[in-house]
N, C-alpha and C positions, 0 to 999 in steps of 0.2 A: 505493499500499500505505500502511495507517496504521501510522504510528509508534508505538511502545510508548512510555505514558507512565512506565511503571515497568520499570526494566531488571531482568532476573533476577536479577543479582547482588545487588539491593538486597533482593529479597523475604525472606532470612533475617532482614535487621536488621528490616523492618518487622512480621515475625511476633514477633520478640523484644521490641520495644517494646509491641506489642499484648498480648502475654502479660503483660508487666510492667504495663501499665496494669489488667489484669483483676485482675492478683494484688492490686494496691493496692486496688482497689475491693471486692474479696473480704475483704480485712483489715479495711478500714473498716466493712464490712458485719457482720464478725464482732464488732469491738469496739463498734458501736453496738448490737447485740443483746445482748451481754453487759452493757454498761451498763444497759440498758433492764431487763433481767432482774434485776440488782443493786439496783436502787431500786424495783422492784415490791414491793408488800406481799403479805403473806398472803391466801390465798383464803378465803373463808367456805365451809363445809361445813354443810348441814343440810336439812331436809325441804323440798319444794316447796310454794310458796304462791302466793297471788295476784299476787305481784311478786317471785318468785324462781322459775326454772325448774330449779334443781337445779344451775346453772353461774353464772347472772348474773342481777343484779337488773334490774328494769325499771319504768317509771315507770307511773302509774295511766293508763287509757286508751291504753297502748302508744306513748306521746309519746316519741320518740327523739332524742338529740342529734344533730349534724349528722356526717356521716361524713368520712373522710379526702379525698375528692373535694371535698367543699365546703371543708374547711379550706383546701385548695390554692388554690380560687377565691377565698376571703377574702383571704387572705394575699398573693396576686398583684394584688387589684384594691382594695386598702384605701382608703378616703376617711376617713383618720383626721385628726381634730383634735388638733394638740399641745397638751401639756401645758406649763405653766410649767417651768423649771429646778427643781431641788431646792432646797428651802427650809430652812434650819436654824432652825426654829422652836423656841423655848424651850418646855419643857413645862409642863404645867399644875400647879397646886398640888396636893399629895399628898391623896388623899381621907381622910375620916376613917377610924378603925380599924373602928367599927361605927355603924350607924344603927338604933336601937332603937325600939319602938312601931309605929305605923301608917304612919309615913314610907317613902316609896321614894325612894331616890336613885341616879340613872342617870347614869354618866359614859363618854362616848364615847372610847375609846381611838385607834382607827383601825379602818380596813377593816370586818370583823365583830367587832371585839374591843370588847365593853360589858361595864364593870363595873356589877352590879346589886346594891345594898344595901338589905335590909330584914329586919326581926324578927333583928337581930343576926346576920344571915347575909351573907357575901360571895360572889357568884356572878359567874363570869367566863366570857363565850361565845367560842369559836373565838379563844383568844389567838396572836396573831402580833406578836412583837417583832424578828425578823430583818430585815436589809436586803433581801434577796431571798427572796421565797418559793420556793425551788428546790433541788434536789439538789446543786446548784453555786454557787460563790461570784461566778463570773466570767459567768455567763448567766442568764436569766429576767426576769421583770418586777422592776425594782428601785423601791423606796419613794420618794415625792415628797416626803417629810416625815418627820421622826423621829414615833415613838408620842406621842399627846398625854400620856401619863403614864410616866414611867419606871418599869421594872420593878420596881426597889426600893424605889419610892415606893408600891408596891401594897399595900394592908393584906392580912392572913392571909386566903387564899382558902380556903373552904370546899367550893365545888363547882366545877367545870369541865364545860361543855357543849360537846361537840365534834359537829359536824353532819355531817362526813364528811371522806374521807381526802385531799382535794385540798391541795398544798403551801401555799396560802394560806389554808388553815383549820386544818390540822393541822401545826403547826409544831414540830417534835421538839426543837431546840434551847431554846425557848421553855418547853415543858413539862418538860424535864429540870429547869430552874431552879426552876420553880413546884413541881414533885413533891420536889424535895430540900429546899425551903424550908419548904413548909406541908402536904406530904402530903394534899392535897384529894382528896376523891371524884370521879372522872371518870366521866360519863354519855356514851355513844356508841352508834351504831346497830350493827347486826350485822355482824359481821367485823373492825370497827376494833380490838377487843379484842386479837386475835391481833398486831397490830402492836405496840401498846402493852405487851403481855406480853414480845415481843421484845426490847423496850427496858428491860425490867426494871422498868416502872411497876407499881404495886399499885392496890388500892382501887378497880377498875374494875366498873362496872356497865354490860351491854351489852343493847340492847334492841330488840325489832321495833317497827314501827308499831302503834301504838295499845295498846303494852304499858305499864305503869306500875311504878314503885318507890318506896317511901319513903325519904326522907332523914333524916327525924325524925319525931317525933310529931305536928309542926305542918306539914309540907313533903312534898308527893308531886311525882315528877317523871314526866311523861308524854312519851312519844316518839310523834311525830306525822306525818304523810306529808309530803313535799317532792317537787319534780318537778325532777330534777337528774341527775348521773351520778358516777361515782367513778372513782379510779385514780391511782396515783403513778408509773409506770412503763409498760411496752410490753405487760405480760403479766398486769396484774390490774385492766383495765378493767371496772368495773360487778361486781367480785368482792366488794365490800363495799357495804353500804346507805347511803344518804343520809337525813336527816331534818330536823325541826324538834323543838323541845321547848315544852311548857307547864309552868311551874312553878307549883304550886298550893299557896299557903301561907294558912292560916288567918288570919293576922294582915294580909299585903299584898294577898290577892287572887290572879288569875290573870295571870301574866306568859307572853306568847309569844314565842319566838325562832324565827323562820321559818326561818333557816339560810340557805343558798344554794338559790334555786328560781326556776323560771318559774311563770307564773300557771296555775292549773287550778281547777275546780269544786269540787275537794277542799277547799278553803278554807272553803267554806260548811259543809261538813260539820264541819270543826274548830270552826267557831263555833258550831254547833248542839250539838256533843258536848262542848266544853269551855269555851265561852264563857260570858259575856261576858267580855273581857280588859281589865283595868286598863291594861296595858301591852303593847304589840306593838314587836317590831324587825324591822324589814321592809328588805329588799334593794331599793336603787333605782338601782344602777349596773351597767356593763358590759352594756349592753342595744342597742348599735349595732353593726353593721347588724341591724334587726329580724329579716330573713329567716334570718339565721344564729345569732343568740343567744336569740331567743324561746323555745325549748324548754327552756332551763335558766336563763335570767336574765329577771327581770321588769322592766319599765320603771317609771318613776316612776307613770305613769298608772294601769299594772296594780298598783302597790304601793298607791295609793289603793284600789283595788278589794279588795285583801286587807284592808286596815285596815276597810273596812265588812262584808267576809264574816265576819270573826273577832269582830265587834262589839267593837272596841277602843275604850276610851275614850280612850287617848293612844298615839301611835305616834311611833317614831324611826326615823330612814332609816340603813341601815348599808350596807356593800359600795359605797363609792365614796370618791373622793378621795385614796386612798394609792397604788394600784398601778394603772398604765394597763392594764387589760385588754382593752379593746375600743376602738371607734373614737370614742366621744363624748368631748368634751372633759372637762377636770377639774371645771368648774363646772356642767356642763350638766345633771347629774343634781338638783341644787338647784333650778335654774331651771324645769326641766321639772316638778318636784315642785310647785313655787309655783303653775305653770299648771293642773295637774291638779286642785289642791285648789280654785283658783278656780272652774274649770268646774263641779266637784261642789259648790260652795256649803259647802265644809267650811272651818272658821275655821283660819288657818295654824298656830295654836297648837297643834291638834289632832295635827298631824303635823310635828314638827321634824326639820330636819338640825342637827345641834350641831357646834359647832366642836370639833377634836380637843382632847382635854382638859378639856373643860367638863363640869361637873356639874351637874345639875339635881334639885330635889326635887318630887315631885308628891305 
């Protein structure tokens, strides 16, 4: 006769332990859902279009970011090149308050944050000065070095361009300081205004792809397509739009901020419709592994294609070297950019990767 492995008298205790574990799992799940809901942004409501189905936005040609199963596969099989430890690098010198005339001054701050100065205007793209682009101070990607320019050393900001709602591009603590100090006009894609309104910000212009609005009599802002996704929590995925911008100034010319994007044929259309560009800010980082990142992030080689597609006279690399978001090493984007330029026969000075805090005049 087989001996019982579990005595009948122990069954109630096992049942209690099982119920206790189940209860803990349920409580943890409820807490996770509550947090995911609390950090989610408002959802856009509006008419159906060729990139909005009434509930969610989607990319041109139905290109979709990888799903939850692929995320797990990537996380469990990462081949990550480690970054150097945090470097407490001193900031660069304060930029001038204004750049008049036909000069165009570009200062790379970090990640996708760039200061553009022209025609006595100061434009700032996706400003992020927080240590972690995260809803929490204890988790999420942390920066590898300080911003290249101290926030208090920025000149008065006239225009802020926000490409989408992700935490490493829409940094509310930074925006609060800039809005309080300078009261800039904020340009953003559809749906993002509701989040900014909730925070008490004003002077916001919300646009769909291929819409435009004037800033002053010499400057017009165009919202252009990008290939990405959006969301800040568990319940707002693709509930707001993502985009790039073209700043069209009568004195400085046309300046393209590509935002956060994968590569697509729509860049050729941007070049035809809005180009040629005097300057393009193009992402070159967070591209490995390619099978996972390609739908939403372009590689340096694809960034060179964007440079050509939008007919840019001068390009600057962004979205690299600050936050370790993917598997490539800290310096790989710059190295791979140089290789791609050489392969295409493009002089390296035509597409530069600037040191954080460095300002150049074109």
